[in-house]
N, C-alpha and C positions, 0 to 999 in steps of 0.2 A: 570618356566624357559621357554624360547622360544624353541619350538621343531624344528623349521626350522634352517637350516644353514644360516649364515649372512655374507655378503660380503661388503667390502668397495671398491668402484671404484672411482678413481679420474678422473676428466675431462669427465663427462658422460652426459652433456646436449646435445651433438652432436656426430656424427661420430662413431668411433670404441667403445668409452666408452659407449655411449648410446646403441649401439647394444649389447654390452656385458651385460649391466644391464638387457635388455629385455630378452636375452637368459637365463640368470641366473634366472630371475623371472619365466620364463616358466618352469624351472626345480624345482620350489618351493623354491628358495633361496631368502631371503629377502635382500635388498640392501640399504646401506647408500652410496650416491654418492655425489660428489662435482661438483660445477659449478663455473666458474670464475666470470661472470658478467651477463649472460643472464638468469634471473629468469624465463622469459616466456617460454623459451625452456626447462628449468628444470621442470617446471610445466607440460609440455606436456609429459615428460618422466614419471612423477609421475602418470599421468592419464593412460598411457599405461600399467604401472606396475599394477595399480589397477585392470585393466581388466583381468589380469592373476590370480588374487586372492592372489598374494604375496604382501608383504609390502615394501614400500620404503620411504626414507627420503632424501631430498636434502639440503645440507649444502654448504654455500658459502665458497670458499677457493682459495687464490692465492698460488699455490704450489711453487712459487718462493720466498715467504716471510716466512722464517723460524720463524720469530718472532710471526707469527700468529698461529703456530702449537700447542702451549699449549692451547689456547682458543678453537681451533678446537677439540683437544683431549677431552676437557671437554664437548663440544657439542656432541661428539660421545658417551661419557659416559651417558649423559642425554638421548640421543636417545635410546641407548641400554636398559637403565632402563625402559623407556616407553614401551619397547617390552618385559619386564620381563627377560632381559638377562644382563649378566655382561661382556661377551666377544663376539668377533666375530671370524669367521673361515677363511675367505679369504681376501687377500688384492691384488688389482690390481692397480699398479702404472702406470697409463695410461696418465695422463694429460701432454700435451706438446704443444710446439709452433714450427712453421716451420722457416726455415732460408735458404736463397739462396744467397750466395755471394762467390766471389773468395777468396783464401788465401791472395792474394795481396791487396784486398779492405776491408776485414772484419775488423771492428773496435773493440777496446777493449770493448766498451759498448755492442756491439752485442754479443761478446763471453761471457761476464759476464752474460748477460741476459739468454743465453742458458744454461750456467753452473748452474745458480740459479734454473732453472726449471728442467732441464733434469738430473742433477747429485746431486747437493747439496740438492734439494728438495726431491728427491727420498730417499737419504741417511737418512736425518733427520726426514722425515715424518715416514718412516719405524721404525726408532729408537724410536720415540715418541709413536708409536702404538704397539710396541712389548709387553708391559705389558698387552695389552688388547686382543691379539690374542691367541686363544686356542692352547694348545699343540696339535700337530697333524694337525695343520692348513696348509694353503698353501699361497704362495706369487707368483704372476706373475708380472714381470717387462716387460714393453713394450719397445722394441728397434726398429730397422729398418733394412730393407734389405740393406740400404746404408752403413752398416758396412762391407758388403761383396761385394756389387755391387758398384763399384767406379764411381761416376758420378760427373764431375766438378761442383764446386760451392756448394758442400755439405760437405766440409771438416770439418767445425766446428760442424755442426749438427751430422754428422756420427761419428766423433771422440768421442763426448760426449756420444752418444749411445753405442759406443764401451766400454767406461768406465762403463756404466751400465751393459754390458754383463759380464765384469770381476767382478764387484760388486756382481752380482747374484751368482757367484760361491763361493765367500767369505761368502755371506749370507747363502747359502746352507750348507757350512761347519760349520759355527759358530752356526747355529740354529739347527743342527742335533741332539744335545742332547734333544731338545724339539720335535723332529720328525716333524719339519716344513720343507716341501719341497719347494724349490725356483727354479723357471724356468724363462726363458726370451723368449718372443715371438717377432719375427722380421717380421712384415708384409712387403710385397712388395708394389708396387704402388697400391693405393686403391682409388676408385672413391668416395671421400667425399668432404667437403668444405675445407679440410686441404690444406695449401699453396694456399689459394684463389680459391680452386676448380680446380687446374690446370690439374690434371689427368682426372677429370670428364668433364670439360668444354672446354679444349683446344684440338681441333681435332688432331693437329699435335703431341702433347704429347701423346694423347690416342693411336694414330697410332704407335708411337715409342715403347710404352710399350707393345702393342699387339705383335709387331714383336719380342720383346725381351723375350716374355713369352711362355713357351712350351705349355701351355694350351690355348693360343691364345686369351687372353683378359686381360684387367686390372682387378684387384680385386674389390670386392664389400664388404661393411660392413658385409653382411651376410656370407662372406667367413671367417671372423675373429671372430666375437662374439661367434658363436657356438663352434669354436675350443677352445677359452679361457674357456668357460663354461665347456667343456669336460675335459680340462686340470685340472680344479679345482675339478673335480668329483672323486669319488672313483675308477672309471675305469682307471684313470691315476695315481694312488697312488704311483707307483714305478718309476715314472719319476721324476728325481731330478737333479739339476745343469746343465740343458740342454738349449742350444739355439735352438729354433724351428722356422725355417723360414716358413712363410705361404705366398708364393708368386706365386703359380701356376707354379713354375719352371722358374723364371726369370734368364736370363744370365747363362744358364747351357750348 
């Protein structure tokens, strides 16, 4: 049997998912992670994990397509078997897409696409993987500071992340007999390529975020990945059903 803890992290070829995988790897956690389309970036993550001495596997998945989840679960089983394991310990539902549009102009297709990835995908991927997660394991869902910090043209995205926050509490309650802790992490504005890199690359947005944030700067991936890795560790074993905002104190 595999002696290491094993995590599954969705959407980890870039941004916060990538940072989470690398921080888990540095702690000795082996990772199965998904990527949507960019295999070259996924391969870079594999190479960085290898440098830590931990194991990783990259599996393609569109988390907005529930019909693909059975095949993905079988791929997970095969990967685990190759590592002499039957189950995994941690699930991080991180994969996501951005959206900026007003309530007045958001289309049905835009809302459906967000729902498929940010809520339906999280719900059913977790459902499919539950038989494979160890009792006493942990789940972290990724939300957004935009469920609390109300910024125009974020209504659809923020509302679906709000649904994930409620879902997290239900997961924590229903999975309690298996001692599976479930929490939700809500990052503030982070300098990644998310939303076209707007926080990182747009000086005006960067300035506004800085002014809104008590600690005086936008976030970095390295502000989030270590926190998620810590939340999954034994140090945080008594944290359950919580929304943890990691925003440097935005809008307080």
